[in-house]
N, C-alpha and C positions, 0 to 999 in steps of 0.2 A: 431833881437830883437823881433819881433813881433811873430816869430815863438816860441821863448822861453817863451814869455808871455802867449801864448795860452796853452803850456804844463803846465805851473805853475798854470793857471786857472783850467784846468782839474783835476790836482791833488788836488788842494784844494777843489773843488767840491766833488771829491770821499772821501776825508777825512770827509767833513761836512756830507755826506750822511751816512758813517759808523758811525759816532758819533750819528746821529739822530736814527739809527736803534738800537744801543746799548742802548740808552735812553729809546725807546719804550719797548725793551725787559725788561731792569731793572723794568720799571713801571709795566708791566704785572706780573712779578715775586712777586714784593712786594704785588700787589693786591691779587694774588693768595694765598700768605701766610697768608693775613688777613682773607680771607674767610675760609681757612682751621683752622685757629685758632678759629674762630667763631663756626664753626662746631664742633670742639673738645669740646669746652666750653658747647655748647648744649647738646652734647652727654653725658658728665659727669654729668650735672645736671639731665638729664632723668634717667641715671643709679642710681642715689642716689635716686630719687624719687621712682623708680621701687623697689629698695632694702628696702626702708621704707614700700611700700605696702605689699611686701611679708612677712617682719616681722611681720605687723600688722595681715596679714591673718594667719600666723602659730601661733600667740598668742591667736586668737579669739577662736579656738576649744578648747584650754586648759582651757580658762576662762569659756566657756560654760559647759565643762566637770566638772570643779570645782563647779560651780553653781548647775549642776544637781545632784552632789553627796551630796550637803548639804540639798537638798529636800527629802521628804519623798518617799520611794520605793512603787510604786503600782503595785502588780502583774496583769499581762495581761493574760486572759485565752486563751488557745491554740485554734486556729481556726481550725474546722475540714476540711479534705479533700473534695472538692466538689465531688458530685456524679452525672455523666452525665446520663440524662434520655431522653427518646423519648417521648415527649408529657407530661412528669412528671409522667408516668405510667410504662412504660417497660425500664429497664435498658439495655444499649448496651451490647451484648454477647461478650465474649472473645473467639477468635478462637484458638484453639490449635490443631496443626497437629503433629502427632508423630507416631513411628512404634513400636509396641508391639508384642510379641510372641503370636502366637494363642493358645487359652486355650481349644479349642474344635473343632471338625471337621466342625461345621457350620461356624466358623470364617474362616476357610480355604476355603470353598465354596464361601463365599461372597467376599474374596480376589480375587478369580479366577473370579467370574463374573465381578468385577470392571476392571480387566485386559482384560477380553473378550470385555468389553464395550469400553475402550479405543482403542483397536485393531480395532473395528468395525468403530469408528469415525475416525480413521486414514485412513482406506480403504473406507470411504464414497464416495469420487469421483469415484474410480474404480466401486463401486456397482452401482453408477448413470449411468455410462457409459455402463456397462455390462447388465443391466437389464431393461434399458428402450430405448426409441427411440432416444436418444441423439446422438448415433453413426452415424445413418443414416442421420439426420438433419445436424449435423456439417460438414460432409464430402461432403454433397451436396452443402452447402453454401460456402466451400472452393473451390469447382469446379467452381462454378459461379464466384467468384473472379479471379480464374486463367484463366478462358476462357476470361474474360473482358480484362485481362492483365493490370490490374490497379495497380499492386504491392501490396501495403499495404492499399488500399481504397476498401471496408470498413476495418477499422482496426481490429485486433484480438479481442479486448475488445467487439466491436459491434457484431461481429459473434458469440462469445461465449454467450454473453447476450442474443442474438435473439434465439440462439438454446435452451438455458435454458428454456425460456419463452414458446417456442414452444413445448419443451418436457413436461412442466407442462401441457400445454393444451391437448396434446395428451394422457397423462397418468393420467387426472383428473378423468376419470370413475373408473379405477383401484384403484387410491388413495382414492377415496371416498368410494368404497366398503370396502376397507382395513380398513378405519376408522370407518365405521358403523359395520362391524361385527368382527372385532379384537380390535381395540384400545379402543374404548368406553367401550365395555363389560369388558376388562381387567382393565381399570381405576376404574370402578365400583365395582370391585372384583367379578364379576360373573363367570369368567373363569381363568385359570391358564396361566402361561407364555408361556408354550409350547403350549397350545391350540391356544393362541392368535398368536403365530408365524406361525402355521399351516394355521390358517385362513387367515392371512394377505398374505401368499405365494400364495393363490389360484388365485386371480385376475391377479397377475403378471405372473403366470404360463399360464393362459389362453392366455394372450396378447402375450407372447412368443411364444406360440404354434401356434398361428394364423399367426405369421410373419416368422416361421421357416420352411425351406423345408425339405420334407422327406428324401432327399438325405443326406443332412447334419446330420440329426438325425441318419440315418442309419450308417454313418461313424464313429460317435463318439460311437454308441452302440457297434459297432464291435471292435473298438479300446480298448473300456472298458470291453470287453468279457463278456457283459452282455446279458441276455436272451431278446428276442425281446418282447416289451411291447404290451399286447393284447389291451390297450386302452391308450388315452393320460395321464390319471391320474397316470399310472404306470411309466411314463417316469421319471427317477431321475433327480433331479437338476444338478447333476454332469455332465450329458449328456447334458441336455437342454441349459444350459447356454452357453458353447462354441459353439454349433451348432446355437444357436439364434446369436451369434456375427457375425460368418462367412457369415450367411444368410444376415444379415444387411449390411455387407461390399460388398457383390455381389450386392445386390440391390442399394446401393448408388452408386457404380461404373457404374451400368447401366444407372442410371439417369444422372449421371456426363457425360457420352458419348453423350447422346441425347442433353445435354446442350451445349457441346463442338462443335457439327456439325455446327450450323448457323455461329457461330464465326470463325470456321476454314474455312468456305467457303469466308467470307469477307477477312481473311487474304490472301488466294490464289489469289483473284480477285486484291487486292491492289498489291501484290508482281508481279503479272503479268503485271498489267499497269506500275509499275515503271520499270521493265526489257524492256518493250517494248519502254519506253521513254529514255532509257540509263541512268537511275539514279540508278546505281548499288551501290553506296556509300551511298544512303539515307536508312536508316532502315525502313522497311515496317511497323514494330510494331508502330512507331511513327505516321504514317500516318493512319493505320487501327484503331487505339484506339479511335478517335473522332467518326468514323463511327460505330463502335461497340456500343459505349455509345449511339449514337443516336438511333440505331436500339432497343436497350434494353430498352430506355426510351419510344419510340414510340409504343411499343407492350406492354407497363406496364409490364416489366420483372419479378419484384418482386412479383406481384400479381399473375402471372402465375406460377413462381416457388414455392413460397409458397403454393399456392392452390393445385397445382399437387402433392407437397411433402406431405401434409397432407392427400389428398385423397388417397395416396398409403398406408396408414395404415388401411384402411377399406376395 
């Protein structure tokens, strides 16, 4: 009997729990329905108010237009277009670029001059390299970096910038002479363009002749099948420029060899020490680089290299 009473009590408790759960669920559903109904009513009221506002807004322009039509029409003068002036005096110019057929031989000559000028500007870096001391300077600086074994230190931008400033330093006398004897008189209208070019070429010719070997001049004179010049002024630029270039290359390589020798000795000493110690797997360049940098700094290498390089042009 006691066993049956326990079962009946458990069933009764389960039934009561289920009824309580259903009651709670029904209560939540009723409350949710009430909330949704209130939201729907509020939304309907807001939509009605919004519709009334839109209707009033649409009716307002029509009323304003009707009122404006009843009023007297007053003509409004046209506003002139603004004129853009610089300081109120000089109007801004209009730039017009076009291509028109030549009407005279003079127009063709001017067009060819402009084309030649653009070509010269394109070849300006090559002219800088071929007619100045830039070739020797930049090659020597590259040899210094290679001898040190410092890879990209100093970087290319630094070497090129230093070479450019040293080139202007070396070529300053020639540039000053060309400016005084050729450019300034031409700008004042005292000489023609051809005379200005001939005068400007004289200081550069003298500089290149001083740095060019006779053997190189003889080589290109023979290759050009030209007559042997009696004096330096008769050497044509077609022969002088390539002869000057290969002379500069030879001089730069000679200086580079002299720069390489002390650093090569350091590399050989370090390699011999490492082999005697049995450190065959250790790269000698890694060990010799600090010693080469130390030597270069102790002897003030940049001062010696730049000083010797500039003295080689005198």
